[in-house]
C-alpha positions in Angstrom: 4.1 -47.3 -14.9 4.5 -43.8 -17.0 1.3 -42.0 -16.4 0.4 -38.6 -17.5 0.6 -35.8 -14.3 -2.4 -34.1 -16.0 -4.5 -37.4 -15.7 -4.0 -37.6 -11.7 -4.9 -33.2 -11.7 -8.2 -34.4 -13.7 -8.7 -37.3 -10.9 -8.0 -34.6 -8.4 -10.4 -32.2 -9.3 -13.1 -34.9 -10.1 -12.7 -36.1 -6.7 -12.8 -32.7 -5.3 -15.4 -31.3 -7.0 -17.8 -34.0 -6.9 -18.8 -34.5 -10.3 -17.1 -34.4 -14.0 -19.1 -31.3 -15.2 -17.8 -29.0 -11.7 -14.3 -30.3 -12.4 -14.6 -29.6 -16.1 -15.5 -25.9 -15.2 -12.7 -25.9 -12.8 -10.4 -26.8 -15.2 -11.7 -24.8 -17.7 -12.4 -27.8 -20.3 -15.3 -29.8 -21.4 -17.2 -32.6 -19.3 -16.4 -34.9 -22.0 -12.6 -34.5 -22.3 -12.8 -34.9 -18.3 -14.6 -38.1 -18.9 -12.0 -39.4 -21.3 -8.9 -38.6 -19.4 -10.6 -40.6 -16.4 -11.3 -43.4 -18.5 -7.6 -43.3 -20.0 -6.4 -43.3 -16.2 -8.3 -46.2 -15.3 -7.5 -48.0 -18.4 -3.6 -47.5 -17.5 -4.3 -48.4 -13.8 -6.2 -51.4 -14.9 -8.8 -50.4 -12.4 -11.9 -48.2 -11.6 -11.3 -45.6 -9.3 -14.9 -43.7 -9.4 -18.2 -44.6 -9.2 -20.4 -42.7 -11.7 -24.0 -42.1 -10.9 -26.5 -39.4 -11.9 -25.3 -37.7 -8.4 -22.3 -37.1 -9.3 -18.9 -39.0 -8.7 -17.6 -41.1 -5.5 -14.5 -42.9 -4.7 -14.2 -46.7 -5.4 -11.9 -48.5 -2.7 -8.7 -48.4 -5.5 -9.7 -44.7 -5.9 -9.7 -44.1 -1.7 -6.3 -45.8 -1.5 -4.8 -43.7 -4.6 -6.1 -40.3 -3.8 -4.5 -39.0 -0.7 -1.2 -39.7 -2.7 -2.3 -37.6 -5.6 -3.9 -35.0 -3.4 -0.4 -34.3 -1.7 1.4 -34.5 -5.2 -1.1 -32.1 -6.8 -1.3 -29.6 -4.1 2.5 -29.7 -3.3 3.1 -29.0 -7.1 0.5 -26.3 -6.8 2.4 -24.6 -3.8 5.9 -25.1 -5.7 4.4 -23.0 -8.9 3.2 -20.6 -6.4 6.3 -20.1 -4.5 8.3 -19.9 -7.9 6.0 -17.5 -9.6 6.5 -15.0 -6.4 10.5 -15.4 -6.8 9.9 -14.6 -10.1 7.8 -11.5 -9.5 10.6 -10.3 -6.8 13.3 -10.8 -9.7 11.6 -9.0 -12.3 8.3 -7.5 -11.5 6.9 -3.8 -10.7 5.7 -1.7 -8.1 3.6 1.6 -8.6 3.7 3.8 -5.6 1.5 6.7 -4.5 3.5 9.1 -2.0 2.7 12.6 -0.7 5.6 15.0 -0.7 5.8 14.8 3.3 6.0 11.1 3.3 8.7 10.8 1.0 10.9 13.1 2.6 10.2 12.1 6.1 10.1 8.2 5.9 9.7 6.7 2.6 13.0 7.6 0.3 15.4 5.4 2.9 12.7 2.6 2.5 12.8 2.6 -0.9 16.4 2.5 -1.0 16.5 -0.8 1.4 13.9 -2.4 -0.9 15.7 -1.8 -4.1 19.1 -3.2 -2.3 17.1 -6.4 -1.6 15.0 -6.8 -4.7 17.2 -4.8 -7.5 15.0 -6.8 -10.4 11.6 -4.8 -9.1 10.9 -1.5 -11.2 9.4 1.4 -8.8 7.0 3.3 -10.3 6.3 6.5 -8.0 3.6 9.2 -8.2 3.6 12.3 -6.2 -0.1 12.7 -5.0 -1.9 14.4 -2.2 -3.1 12.1 0.5 -6.9 12.1 -0.7 -5.6 11.5 -4.2 -3.2 8.8 -3.1 -6.2 7.3 -1.5 -8.3 7.5 -4.2 -6.0 6.1 -6.9 -5.7 3.3 -4.5 -9.2 2.3 -4.3 -9.4 2.6 -7.5 -6.7 0.1 -8.6 -4.5 2.5 -10.2 -1.6 2.0 -7.8 -0.3 -1.0 -5.4 0.1 1.1 -2.3 0.7 4.6 -0.9 2.6 6.1 1.6 1.0 9.3 2.8 0.6 11.8 5.8 -2.7 12.3 8.1 -5.1 12.7 8.2 -6.7 10.4 6.0 -10.2 9.9 5.4 -12.0 6.5 5.7 -12.4 4.8 2.7 -14.0 1.3 2.4 -11.6 -1.6 1.4 -8.6 0.3 2.3 -6.4 -0.4 5.6 -4.3 2.1 7.3 -1.0 1.4 9.1 1.4 4.4 11.1 4.4 4.3 10.3 6.1 7.4 11.8 4.8 10.3 13.8 6.1 13.8 13.5 5.5 17.1 15.2 5.1 20.5 12.9 6.7 23.5 14.2 5.8 27.2 13.1 8.8 29.3 11.7 9.7 32.6 10.7 12.5 34.0 8.3 13.8 37.0 7.3 12.4 40.4 8.7 9.6 38.5 10.0 12.3 36.5 12.6 12.1 39.5 14.8 8.3 40.5 15.1 7.1 36.9 15.0 8.7 36.4 18.9 5.5 38.2 20.0 3.2 35.7 18.4 1.9 33.8 21.4 -1.3 32.0 20.1 -3.1 31.3 16.5 -4.7 34.6 16.9 -1.4 36.3 16.8 -0.8 35.0 13.3 -3.3 37.3 11.7 -0.6 39.9 11.4 1.8 38.3 9.7 1.7 36.8 6.1 1.0 32.8 6.2 2.5 30.4 3.4 0.4 27.0 3.4 0.1 23.9 0.9 -3.2 25.1 -1.0 -6.5 23.9 -0.7 -7.7 20.2 -1.4 -4.1 19.0 0.6 -4.5 17.2 3.5 -2.1 19.4 5.4 -4.5 22.5 4.3 -7.4 20.8 6.4 -5.1 20.1 8.9 -4.4 23.2 10.0 -8.1 24.6 8.9 -9.4 22.3 11.5 -6.9 23.4 14.1 -7.6 27.2 13.7 -11.5 26.3 13.6 -11.0 24.7 17.1 -9.8 28.1 18.3 -12.5 29.9 16.6 -10.3 31.2 13.9 -10.6 30.8 10.2 -7.3 29.5 8.4 -6.6 32.2 5.6 -3.1 31.9 3.9 -1.7 34.3 2.2 0.1 32.3 -0.2 -0.6 28.8 -1.2 2.0 26.8 -2.8 2.2 22.6 -3.7 4.9 21.6 -1.4 6.7 21.4 1.9 9.8 22.5 0.3 8.2 26.1 -1.4 7.0 26.6 2.1 10.6 26.5 3.5 11.8 28.7 0.6 9.6 30.8 0.8 10.0 31.3 4.5 13.5 31.5 4.5 13.5 34.4 1.8 11.5 36.4 4.1 7.9 36.2 2.5 6.0 35.0 5.7 5.8 32.2 8.4 4.9 28.8 7.9 4.3 25.4 9.5 6.5 22.6 8.6 7.4 19.2 9.8 10.6 19.7 12.3 12.7 17.7 10.6 12.6 19.9 7.7 13.5 22.7 10.0 16.9 21.7 12.0 19.1 23.0 9.6 17.9 26.2 8.6 17.1 26.8 12.5 20.7 25.6 13.5 22.3 27.8 10.8 20.0 30.9 11.5 18.1 31.5 8.8 14.9 30.9 10.5 13.7 31.1 13.8 11.0 28.8 15.7 7.7 30.5 16.9 6.7 29.3 20.4 2.6 29.0 20.3 0.6 28.1 23.1 -1.8 26.0 21.4 0.0 22.5 20.6 0.2 21.6 17.4 -1.4 17.5 17.3 1.1 14.9 16.2 0.5 13.9 12.6 1.7 10.6 11.2 3.2 9.1 8.2 0.6 6.0 6.9 0.9 3.0 4.9 -2.5 2.8 2.7 -3.2 -0.7 1.3 -6.1 -2.3 -0.2 -7.3 -5.8 1.6 -7.3 -7.6 -1.6 -3.8 -6.9 -2.7 -2.6 -9.5 -4.8 0.7 -8.7 -6.1 3.9 -10.3 -4.5 6.5 -7.5 -4.3 3.5 -4.8 -2.9 3.2 -7.5 0.1 6.7 -7.9 0.6 7.1 -3.8 0.2 4.4 -3.6 2.6 5.1 -6.4 5.1 8.5 -4.8 5.1 7.2 -1.1 6.1 4.8 -2.6 8.5 7.8 -4.4 10.1 9.9 -1.3 11.3 
């Protein structure tokens, strides 16, 4: 028996929806088309499958015998199409990622390499944002996910997953290396030029809060756009700066920088993953799951 699969699919939706009108809406068709298709299917099979009434449609005895097989076939094919669509998207899709500079340097670069090796067909669009900018871009649906550093303000519909903890340290370079050894507390930094990320960044906000807890005002002498710039300026003897320990190790070993030990404990920060709860893109879910699994 050679029956068009589309006829069985219409039968499936009529039963699931309970009426010809609702099935037509689900199929983006019209009620007359659904009715004609069902009549044709019943003619081809030589029996009635549905009881029609003003209250909708219900299965006849013959329809009840056939429907479990139709249901299995339609849903299996739908699942197969979804799997195929996911496979194709992972072969030739794209991702738009927001990343803060520290998150990229401390964590994300290596993970991007792993993902690209696993899915070389996925094109990656990476935008450098501050944490607050990345969160807003994600909230508006302009990026697929973000990898940034704490602190992160709450935003409705956005999930936060910690990926890596890191510690920052105060360092001095040039002529300030010797004098900075006398610094024991945050209050002592008032006698030294301080270099920091600019206002509007979460790093600036992090240290503003830290200083405020000690009754101090965080007032850097130089505000720059990135940790690399802080590092370069400190190495050239223009002041002191707070930087992730991972970024200072080589310069400290070589003698270009000196660590300044303070009595106050600088709180631990984290690299975090920001995702939307309604993320639909397969590649985004796959990459996010890879990051969460680490």
